[in-house]
N, C-alpha and C positions, 0 to 999 in steps of 0.2 A: 484510482486506486491508491497511489503513493500519498495523495492529500489526505485521504481517510486514515491511512496508517500512521501519518504524522499527526494527525489530530486526536488519535485515540489515547495516548498518554495524558493529555490533558483533561479529556472526559473521564478516563479511568480515574484520574487523581480526584475529580470531584465526586465520583462514586464512592472512592475510599473514605474521603474526608466527611461525606454527608450520605451515609447509606439510607437515610430516610426520604432523600429527595426523589422526585420523579423526573427522569431525563428522558427527553425525546430527541430524535436526529431526522433531520431532513436529508434525503439520500437519493441518488439516482438509482432506480430499481436494480440495474445490474450489479451494483456494489453491496447489496444488502447482505449478502452471505458473509461479509466481513464483520456484520453485528449481530447476525441472527442465523442460526442453523436451520436446516430444512428448507432452503430456498433455492433449490437447483432447477426448479421450474422456469427460472428466467432464460434458459437457453442452455443446450447441450454442452457448449464449450465458451460459456461467457466468463472468462477470467480477466480477461483485459489487461492491456499494457499502455493504454493510451486513452485520452478523452479527459473530461472534466466531472467533477461532482460536487453536489452542494455540501457545504460544511456548517450548516446552522444547527446548533444545539439549544434546545429550550430546556430550562430547568425550572421545577416548582416544588414547593413543599406540598406533601399529599394532606389536604385538608380533611379528608373524609374517611380514610382507612390507612392501615399499616401497610408499608411497601411489600408487595409479594416477596417470597424467598427467592434469591438469585439461583439460576441454574446455568450450567455449562453451555446450554444452547442459545443463550441470550445474556451473557455475564455483565454488560455494562449499561445497556440502555433498557428503558421500559417500553419504548413505542417507536415506531418507525414511521415517518411520513414521506411519501414518495413524490419527487419532482423530476419526472423524465424530461429535463431541460433540453437534452440533445434532439428529442423528438419534437419539442415545441419550437426549437430553432428551425428545423425543417419545414415546418407548417405553421408559422407564426399567426397567421390571420384566419385559420380554419376554425369551424365551430367546436370541433372536438378539443383543440388547445384552449380555447376560451372557457369551455366548460371544465376543463381539468384544472386550470388555473384558478377558477372560481371555486371549485370543490376543495382545492388544497388551501385556500384562503379561509374558508368556512371551518375547515378542520383544525387548523392552527389556532383560529380564535376560540373554538369552542374547547381546546385544551387548556386555554387560560393560564398560560405560562407567566412567571414572575419575571423571568429574563430570557433574553436570547443572546446567544453567544456566536458571532460570525468569524468562524476560524479559516475562511477561505480568503475574504478581502477583495471578493469580486463583485461587480455591480449586481450580477444575476443573484448572487447569495444574499446581498445587502437588500434587495428588492424583496426577497422572500421573507427575509426577517421582518421588514416593514410590513408585509401582508398579515404578519401574526398579531397586529393590533397591540403588542406588548409595548409598555411605556419604557422599558429598559432594553436597549439594543447595543450591546458591547462589541466594539471591533477595534482594530489597530488604527492608531493615529495616521499612519503612512501605509495604508493597504496596498495590496498588489495592484488594484485598479483604482487610482486616486479618488475618482468621484464617488467611490462607495462610502467614503468617510461622511459624506453629508446625509447620508441615512442612519448613521450611529447616532444614539442619544450620549453615549459615553466612548471617549477616544482614548485608548491606553497606549501610552508610548513604551515601546518594548525595547529591551537592551540586548537579549540574547542574539547570538550569532546564528544558531540553527533554528529552523522553523519550528521544531519540537520546543525549544526553549521558549520561543516567542509565543506559542500557544499556551504554554504553562503560565506565562505572566497574564495573558488575556483571561485565562480561566480563573486566576487567582482575584480577579476584579469582580467576580460574581458575588462573592460573599466576604471580600476582604481577606481571604486566607493567604497564608504563605504556603501555597501548595507544594507537596514535595513527594517524589516517588524515588525511593532508594537513593537519597542523597542528592537530588537535583541541586545544582545544574551538572553534576558528573556522575550520572546513575549507573547502576547496574541495569540488565535490561528493563526498559521503561514498560514494556508490555509482556508480562508473564505469559507463557502459552494459555494458562486457563482463562485469561481474560479476552482471547479470541474465541469465537464460538466453537464448540466441537460438535460436529455434524456425525451422528452415529453411522448413517449410510455411507458418508464419504470415507469414514475411517475404515469401514469393512472392506470397501472397495480398494482402498490404499494396501491393506494387509493382504488381500487376495492378489493384487496386481503384483506386488513385491514378490510374493511366494512364487508366482508363476513365472515372473521375468528374471528373477535370480535365486532359483530353486536351492535351497540348503545352503546358501551362502551367508556368512556373517561379515563379509566386506563392508566397510563404509561406503557411503553414497555421496557422490559430488553431483550437486544440480547446477547446469549451465542455463541461464536464461538470457538468450541473445537479443532479444527484441527491444525496442525503445520508441517513445512516442513519435520521433522524427528522426531522418536519416542522419543528421549532424551527431547524434549521440549514439550511433550504432557501430559498434567495432565490427570489422569485416568477419564473414562466417569462417573463411579459410583459416583465420588465427584462432577462432574458437575451436576449429577442428584440431589444429596442432596442440591446443591445450588439453583437449579431450584425449589426444593420444598420450600426452605426457602424464594425465591423470591415471589412465588405465595402467601405464607403465609403473606407476607408484602403488599399484594395488587397489585402486578404487573402482567401484562401478560408477559409470557416467550416464546421467539421464539429463536430456536436452529438453526443456520445456517449450513445446510448439504452441504458442498462444494463437489466438484468433489472427489470420493474415500473416502468420509467421511460418507456415508449413514449408516454403521454399527454403527459409533460412535455416530451419531445424534439419531439413533433408541434406543440405549442403555440408552441415557439421557432421552428420552421422554416416552418409554415404558418400560424400564427395561429389554428389550430382544433385543439380537444381530440379528435383522432382517433388510434387505435393507428397506430404505425409498423410494418409488417410487414417492410420492407426499406428500402433506401436511398431517400430523398425528397429531391429537389433543388428548393428552393422559389425559387432565384435569390438568396435572401438567405443561406440556409445549408443544409447538406446534413446530414441525420440518418443515422446508421449503427449497425447492431447488429453486435457483434463478440464473439468469444470473448475470454478473458483473453490467451492468446498473441497474438491478432491485435490486441488493444488495445495491448499492450507494443510490438509492431511499428510500429503507427501512432504511437504517443506518441514514439518514437525520432525521428520525422520532422518533428514540429510545431515552427513557431517559437514558439508561445506557448501557454499553457494558462490557462483561467480556469474557476474553480469554487469550491465552498465546501469545508469540512472532509470530504473524501470520499476514498476509495481511489484512484481515478483522478488525483486532484490530487497525492496523495502519490507516486503512480507517476511523473508529470511531474518532481516535484521530484527523485526518486531518479535520474532519467535526466538530470538536469542541464538540464532545459528551463526557461526562464523562466516564471514563474507569477504569476497574480494570485489571491491568495486572499480569498473574501468569508466574513469569520467573524462568527458571532453568539455563542451560549452557550457555546461552546468556546474554550479559551484558547489563541491561537496561540503564546504564549511556551513553551507545554508540547509542543503537537502541530502547529505550524504548519509552512509550508515550510522547509526546512532544507538548507544546502549549495548553493544555487543562486540566481540572480538572481530576486528576488521583490519583490512589493508585497502587503502585507497590509492589508485594510481591515476596520476593526472599530470600532463606535461605542463612545464612552465610557458609553453607556447600556447596554451588553450586560455582563451579569455571568456569571461561570462556573456553568452549571447543566446537569447531564447528565441531568435528568429528561426523559423521552422524550415531549415535549408535541407535538402535531400543528400547532398554529399556529405561523406563523414567530416568531421572537424579535422583540420591538418595537425593539430596537436594530438588528437586521439591516435592518429596513425603513427606517431613515434613511440606508441606503447608496443612492445613485442610480446609474442607468446612466451618468451624466456623471462621477461618481466613478471608476467603472471604467474608463472610456474615458481619463480622464486619467492613471491608473495605467499603462494600456497604452501610452499615448504616451511616458511616461517610460521604460518598459521598451524600446520600439522604438527610441527614441534612443539608449539605452545600447547595445543590440545593434548599432545602425548604426555605432558607433565602434570596435567590437570587430574 
């Protein structure tokens, strides 16, 4: 989820610079709601905070017809190609996997792209780029998984510190553009809300849920998103619970995002007990909610503040221009922290960059206290009150 949100500014910049281009995106089916509305059929709660996704974008000039008018349900890309690589990894030798890979290969070749942009830098995404048969395959000179570079026909040396900046440099190589969104490399929000899909059904759900959960209230909403891809990035639930209490004392409604597999964590924050969250639970301190990815997008548009670790929903809030407090441990916020929005990032000097998927929280992460987070919240709220 975070990879897609970090890649979107670059693809958005291509769209703005070349509105007549046809742009396709290879994506895991479970993340398609980030690119196209009306895709809730992928699962009742498929919002995701972990896993991987393909980041191949193909571009071509439309040789046959004018580009269709853009609409809010699919504002950036023209076509999606699906690569359920997580499922393929589970059953690599099955007949269904071979058929699906062959079908994707034929589909990509039939699309006749002029260039393929690999914004993930993984062997998997580079192989899919090669499957397209496209003569131009653009990727980073020093990709995340170094063997991927041998499948690129053009290797770009990037200089930006943040992955969003690096992706902008890669996208600039497609047509030699000096791509810019709101003054890159120090932009205002890189992904304005209209450039994420607007799902009418999810928007209606969100309006109804808020009206039912907080009837007649005009108080601002803080969203806590406590999950993480692995344990080392996960700040303890009892500390989020203390933050939730502090937010409520400051006059905010507090909503805890209970993503898939995070029900116990959300319950510990809202109720103080490790019980599953089957539906909305209002403890007086905070409200836990389960939501689909489109619903989470709709809800995040409406919050005054988001607090969480290095996880997809925090990057979603950042992409939507919401103020965020990021609680970081083993991952480097200079590379993949909040970007293009009002933010405070807390990270201990004791934390070192480490992507090994350990279960225990990073020791440096544990030096960050609820009081530290609430001080950052106070600073952001004070800034917002002057806007």
